[in-house]
Structure formats: C-alpha cells, structure tokens
C-alpha positions as CSV (number, residue, x, y, z in Angstrom):
1,M,0.3,0.0,0.0
2,Q,0.9,3.5,-0.7
3,C,1.3,6.0,2.3
4,M,2.0,9.7,2.5
5,R,4.7,10.8,4.8
6,L,3.7,13.8,6.7
7,A,7.1,15.2,6.4
8,R,9.5,16.7,3.0
9,V,9.4,12.7,2.2
10,A,7.0,11.7,-0.8
11,L,5.2,8.5,-1.1
12,C,6.4,5.4,0.6
13,A,5.3,1.7,1.2
14,C,4.1,0.8,4.6
15,V,2.2,-2.2,6.3
16,L,-0.5,-1.2,8.7
17,L,0.6,-3.4,12.0
18,P,-2.3,-4.0,14.6
19,A,-3.1,-1.2,16.8
20,L,-0.8,-1.8,20.1
21,S,-2.3,-2.1,23.5
22,S,-1.8,0.6,26.2
23,A,0.0,-2.4,28.4
24,G,2.9,-2.4,25.8
25,H,6.2,-1.4,27.1
26,P,8.6,1.0,25.1
27,T,11.8,-0.5,24.0
28,G,15.1,0.8,23.6
29,G,14.7,1.9,20.4
30,H,12.0,3.5,18.1
31,R,9.1,1.1,16.9
32,A,6.2,1.9,15.0
33,V,2.4,2.0,15.7
34,A,-0.3,1.6,12.8
35,G,-4.0,1.3,12.3
36,Y,-6.5,2.6,10.5
37,G,-4.6,4.4,8.0
38,I,-2.7,6.6,10.7
39,A,1.2,5.5,11.4
40,A,3.9,6.9,13.2
41,D,7.2,6.0,14.5
42,V,7.9,6.5,18.6
43,P,11.0,7.9,19.8
44,A,12.7,5.4,22.8
45,R,10.7,5.6,26.0
46,W,7.8,6.9,24.8
47,H,4.1,5.0,25.1
48,A,2.1,5.0,22.2
49,R,-1.3,3.3,20.9
50,V,-3.5,3.9,17.5
51,L,-7.2,3.4,18.1
52,R,-10.2,3.9,16.0
53,G,-9.4,7.2,14.5
54,A,-7.0,8.4,17.2
55,L,-3.2,8.1,18.1
56,H,-2.2,8.4,21.7
57,A,1.2,8.9,22.3
58,A,3.1,10.1,25.7
59,T,6.4,10.1,27.8
60,V,4.6,8.6,30.7
61,P,2.3,5.5,30.6
62,L,-1.1,5.8,29.0
63,P,-4.5,5.2,30.8
64,S,-6.5,2.6,30.2
65,E,-8.6,2.7,27.1
66,R,-11.9,2.5,29.3
67,R,-10.8,5.9,30.8
68,P,-11.4,9.5,29.5
69,I,-7.9,9.9,28.1
70,G,-7.5,13.4,28.1
71,P,-7.9,14.5,31.6
72,T,-6.5,11.1,32.9
73,L,-3.5,11.7,30.7
74,S,-3.1,15.3,31.8
75,H,-3.1,14.4,35.3
76,R,0.1,12.0,34.9
77,L,2.3,14.5,32.9
78,G,5.1,15.7,35.3
79,L,7.1,18.7,34.6
80,D,9.4,17.0,31.8
81,D,6.6,15.1,30.1
82,I,4.7,15.5,27.0
83,G,1.3,14.1,26.2
84,L,-0.1,14.0,22.6
85,L,-3.6,13.2,21.2
86,L,-4.3,13.1,17.6
87,F,-8.0,12.5,16.7
88,E,-9.3,12.2,13.5
89,A,-12.4,14.3,12.4
90,A,-14.4,13.5,9.6
91,P,-17.7,15.1,8.0
92,I,-20.8,13.6,9.6
93,E,-24.1,13.5,7.0
94,R,-26.2,16.1,7.8
95,V,-24.2,17.8,10.4
96,P,-22.0,21.3,9.4
97,F,-18.5,20.6,9.0
98,D,-15.8,23.7,8.7
99,S,-13.3,22.1,6.8
100,S,-11.5,25.7,6.5
101,V,-9.9,25.5,10.2
102,Y,-7.7,22.6,8.4
103,R,-4.5,23.5,6.7
104,M,-3.8,21.6,3.9
105,G,-0.6,19.3,4.1
106,P,1.3,17.5,6.8
107,A,1.4,18.9,10.8
108,R,4.0,21.5,11.1
109,P,6.7,21.0,13.8
110,F,6.2,22.8,17.0
111,A,8.3,25.5,18.3
112,G,8.8,26.3,22.0
113,R,6.6,29.5,21.0
114,D,3.5,27.7,19.9
115,F,3.0,26.4,23.6
116,R,0.4,28.7,25.9
117,A,0.8,28.0,29.5
118,H,-2.6,27.8,31.4
119,G,-2.7,28.5,35.2
120,A,-0.3,29.9,37.7
121,G,3.0,28.9,39.2
122,P,6.2,27.2,37.5
123,G,4.8,24.0,37.3
124,R,1.5,24.9,35.3
125,H,1.0,22.8,32.0
126,S,1.1,24.4,28.4
127,F,-0.7,23.4,25.3
128,A,-0.4,23.8,21.3
129,R,-2.5,22.6,18.8
130,R,-2.3,22.1,15.0
131,N,-5.1,20.9,12.6
132,F,-4.2,19.4,9.2
133,S,-5.7,17.9,6.1
134,V,-4.1,14.9,4.1
135,D,-5.6,13.0,1.1
136,G,-8.8,14.1,2.1
137,R,-8.8,13.1,5.9
138,Y,-8.8,15.8,8.5
139,F,-7.0,15.6,12.0
140,D,-6.7,17.8,15.1
141,L,-3.4,17.1,17.0
142,F,-3.3,18.6,20.6
143,V,0.1,18.7,22.7
144,E,0.3,18.5,26.5
145,S,3.5,19.9,28.4
146,G,3.8,19.2,31.9
147,S,5.6,22.7,32.0
148,S,5.1,26.2,30.6
149,R,7.5,25.3,27.9
150,P,9.0,21.7,26.7
151,T,12.6,21.5,27.0
152,S,14.9,21.5,23.8
153,N,15.1,17.7,24.0
154,R,11.5,16.9,24.6
155,L,10.8,19.3,21.8
156,A,13.0,17.6,19.5
157,E,11.3,14.1,20.4
158,L,8.0,15.5,19.9
159,N,8.8,16.7,16.4
160,E,10.8,13.6,15.6
161,L,7.3,11.9,16.2
162,V,5.1,14.2,14.3
163,R,7.6,14.0,11.3
164,S,6.9,10.5,11.0
165,L,3.2,10.4,10.7
166,E,2.1,8.8,7.8
167,I,-1.6,9.1,6.6
168,E,-3.2,6.5,4.0
169,A,-6.1,7.6,1.9
170,G,-8.9,5.6,2.1
171,D,-12.0,4.5,4.3
172,F,-11.0,2.7,7.3
173,Y,-14.4,2.8,8.8
174,P,-16.9,0.5,6.9
175,G,-20.6,0.2,7.4
176,R,-23.5,1.9,8.4
177,A,-25.4,2.7,11.6
178,A,-29.2,2.6,12.1
179,P,-30.8,5.6,14.3
180,A,-33.0,5.1,17.4
181,R,-36.7,5.4,16.6
182,F,-39.7,5.9,18.6
183,R,-42.5,3.5,17.9
184,R,-45.9,5.3,16.7
185,A,-48.0,6.6,18.9
186,G,-51.3,9.0,19.2
187,G,-50.4,12.7,19.9
188,W,-46.9,12.2,19.0
189,V,-44.6,13.6,15.9
190,T,-41.3,11.3,15.3
191,T,-38.4,11.3,13.0
192,S,-34.9,10.7,12.9
193,S,-31.7,11.4,11.2
194,G,-31.9,8.0,9.5
195,T,-28.8,5.5,8.7
196,V,-25.8,7.2,8.5
197,A,-22.1,6.2,7.3
198,V,-19.9,4.8,10.1
199,G,-16.8,7.0,10.8
200,P,-14.2,8.2,13.3
201,S,-17.1,9.8,15.0
202,T,-20.7,8.1,14.0
203,Y,-23.7,10.6,15.3
204,S,-27.4,10.1,14.8
205,I,-30.4,12.0,16.5
206,A,-33.8,10.7,17.0
207,L,-36.6,12.9,18.0
208,A,-40.5,12.4,19.6
209,S,-42.5,15.6,19.7
210,T,-46.2,16.9,20.5
211,V,-45.8,19.5,18.2
212,R,-44.5,20.1,14.9
213,Y,-40.7,20.3,15.2
214,R,-39.7,23.7,13.5
215,N,-35.9,23.3,13.9
216,R,-33.4,21.1,12.1
217,L,-32.6,18.1,13.9
218,N,-29.2,18.8,15.1
219,E,-30.3,22.6,16.3
220,F,-30.6,22.0,20.1
221,P,-31.9,24.1,21.8
222,P,-34.8,24.2,19.4
223,H,-35.8,27.8,19.8
224,R,-38.3,28.1,17.1
225,T,-40.1,24.8,18.3
226,L,-39.8,26.2,21.8
227,E,-41.5,29.6,20.9
228,R,-44.6,27.5,19.6
229,L,-44.7,24.8,22.7
230,P,-47.8,25.1,24.8
231,S,-47.5,24.4,28.4
232,D,-48.3,20.7,28.2
233,G,-46.1,20.0,25.3
234,I,-43.3,17.6,25.2
235,I,-39.9,17.4,22.9
236,V,-37.6,14.2,23.5
237,W,-34.5,14.9,21.7
238,M,-31.9,11.9,21.5
239,S,-28.3,11.3,20.4
240,L,-26.4,8.3,19.7
241,T,-22.7,8.7,19.4
242,A,-19.7,6.7,19.0
243,D,-16.6,9.0,19.2
244,N,-13.0,8.8,18.7
245,R,-12.5,11.3,21.8
246,H,-14.7,9.9,24.3
247,P,-15.5,6.3,22.7
248,P,-18.1,3.9,24.0
249,T,-15.4,2.0,25.6
250,V,-15.8,4.4,28.8
251,H,-18.5,4.0,30.8
252,D,-21.1,7.0,30.5
253,G,-24.6,6.7,32.0
254,D,-27.1,4.0,32.7
255,R,-26.1,0.6,31.1
256,G,-28.9,0.0,28.4
257,R,-32.2,2.1,28.1
258,P,-31.9,6.0,29.3
259,V,-34.0,6.8,32.4
260,L,-35.9,9.8,32.5
261,R,-35.2,11.5,36.1
262,V,-37.1,14.7,36.9
263,G,-35.6,17.2,39.6
264,G,-32.0,17.5,41.1
265,S,-29.2,18.6,39.0
266,A,-30.7,16.8,35.9
267,C,-33.3,19.6,35.1
268,G,-32.7,23.1,34.3
269,S,-33.8,25.7,31.9
270,F,-31.8,27.2,28.6
271,E,-30.6,30.5,28.3
272,G,-33.1,32.7,26.0
273,A,-35.8,30.1,26.6
274,Q,-38.2,31.1,29.4
275,G,-41.0,29.3,30.9
276,V,-39.8,25.7,30.2
277,L,-38.1,22.7,32.3
278,T,-35.2,20.6,30.6
279,C,-34.6,17.2,31.6
280,S,-31.0,15.4,30.6
281,F,-31.0,11.9,30.1
282,R,-27.8,9.4,29.3
283,A,-27.3,5.8,28.8
284,W,-24.5,3.9,27.5
285,R,-24.4,0.4,25.4
286,A,-20.8,-0.9,25.7
287,H,-18.7,-0.9,22.7
288,Q,-21.7,0.5,20.6
289,Y,-22.5,4.1,21.5
290,H,-23.2,6.6,24.1
291,V,-26.8,7.5,24.6
292,R,-27.6,11.4,25.3
293,G,-30.5,13.3,25.2
294,W,-33.3,16.0,26.7
295,V,-37.1,15.9,27.5
296,V,-38.3,19.7,27.1
297,F,-41.6,20.3,29.1
298,G,-43.8,23.5,28.3
299,R,-43.6,24.6,31.7
300,T,-41.4,25.2,34.5
301,R,-43.1,22.5,36.7
302,P,-44.6,19.6,34.6
303,T,-47.6,17.5,36.1
304,G,-47.2,14.1,37.1
305,A,-49.3,13.3,34.0
306,Q,-46.8,15.1,31.7
307,V,-44.0,13.4,33.4
308,A,-45.7,9.8,32.9
309,R,-46.4,10.6,29.5
310,A,-42.7,11.6,28.4
311,R,-41.2,8.4,30.5
312,E,-43.9,6.3,28.6
313,E,-42.6,8.0,25.4
314,L,-38.9,7.4,26.4
315,A,-40.2,4.0,26.9
316,R,-41.0,3.3,23.4
317,S,-37.6,4.3,21.8
318,E,-36.0,1.6,20.0
319,L,-32.0,1.4,20.2
320,P,-30.2,-0.2,17.3
321,A,-27.3,-2.4,17.1
322,W,-24.2,-0.7,15.9
323,P,-20.9,-2.3,14.9
324,H,-18.6,-3.0,17.5
325,W,-16.2,-0.5,18.8
326,P,-13.5,-0.9,17.9
327,D,-14.3,-3.0,15.0
328,P,-12.4,-6.1,14.6
329,Y,-9.1,-5.1,12.8
C-alpha cells in the first residue's frame, strides 16, 4: 500500500500493523504503531497506541482505554513530560463541518513559542495544537506539556514523532449505523436522522414531539419550536454517539436504556428559553454508543401526568445495534 509521509518525504511503502495495547512497554529504540490508515514512529521511552481514528502518545504510561484519555493523561504529566493526542475529524452526514480550519498538508513541527501556558506557578501545563488535512482526511493534533514550555530535548522528540506521521488515503471505517426510533403513538410526531455512515465519529438523532418540530434535527436548543410549545407540550430529543475522543469503551450513564429523572441536577432551563423545564438523560451501550438526550416540558413545573407521558414515550424508543467499537482490525 502507498502512504503519504507527513514531512518532506514523498510517498513510501508501509504495512499497517495491528493497533498496540496500552499495556505495551517502550523498547530501547524506535518502534512503529499503526492502524486505521494512521502510522507513526515512536521515540525511545515513549508510550503510544493507535485506536479507532486516534493516536495517543506520551512520555508516561498511557491510561487504560476504558478511562477518558484527556483529563486522565493530563494528571499523569510531570514537569518534563509531554502528551500527544491525534484525532481524526470526519464530516458527518447532515451535520455542518467547517473544513476551512484545517491546513492542507502535513502537520508543521512545533516550536517552544507555540505552547501557551494555563494556570499559575512554575509547574503549570502548556498546550499547543495543529489542525491539518492529508488525502481528504482531517486531523486535530493536541500536545500538552507538563511545564510552561517543553525542554529542547522533549521538543526534538515530539517533532521526531510528528514528522514520522503517515496517513493513508481510504475508508477505514466501513459500515452503516441505524438511528434510534420511537414507535408510533397517538399525539406524537417522530422522526430521525436516518441510517448514517460509520466513521471515526458516528452520530445520529431521533426525535419525538407533541408539536411540529420547527428546527433542524441537529439544532438544540430548538428555539423556534419552543416559541410554539404549549404548556402541556413535550419534546424528547435523543442522540447516539460513538466518538474517538470519548469512545463507548468509557462508561457514561446507565447501562442499557435511558431513564428520565425529573428534579435535581438533571433538570434546568435554557438561556433565552423562558417558561420551560429541560431534563437530561444519559445511557451507555458498551462498545456501541453513548445515548444522550433531553426532555423539554412546556412549563417549569410539569404535572405528574405530563412526566408520566414523557416517560412512556421514552420507553417506546427502540435502540439499534451498531458495529462493535473498536471494530475487528
């Protein structure tokens, strides 16, 4: 297969290796990690892995794949450590995508001045970023240093890894994903975003409303619909997401079906939307997707009958089977 080297080197031949587990230990010399058309050479004493649509690399051991990578890795970085997170960002059907923020061509090497410190004190972390596009694929590259500026040696190692990046053209996420659906019931209007292509981020929406929905499905809060929502009206908005930045290997919400809880921190109001109550819900289907959604009531204090009606509609939702995450490579 032919690969494009993200440096001043032209095309090179490469073989895609299986994604390496976070349990692997660095060797005394360089080693390669590869998968999903993403490959890199890893400097000595660095830890790295390629997962679905993502490359994780750091000078410290990587967190388990079942933990959120960003905050967990950040807490592990010492003063002389660096963490690198590369995510593929692909357009999603019927969702706006701004490709103008991605620079065409390989990721540029980093300089010390690219790092911006956050917080106070000599031990504050600093951050740098690159957005780039190669062969029709889009990538966000985030780097975090455990100090306000990485040392020259660490910077050289980082740039060695960045220059070694190879991106192969092609579709490495085959398949389609069906949306959630609401079974028909009197007094409800239902719709969904339909079946979508699987990608590094897969996203679909299902909707049930007691009034005509006047917004696009991916618009939330739905201000135009809320303007016409009567006091006894209800909107149920649900999304299914399998994302390389927060994959469904990470527990989030109740396992199985979503449950509506009215009251407490789960409920509140939207800015600019007066007179309604919004309650969030979350669920999780291991290795398939996260379920997130909101139920909007047309009054700030819904009646018991109104809450019961919303729960009955949520119970009528049908959750599909999505390809296993990560898919067999």
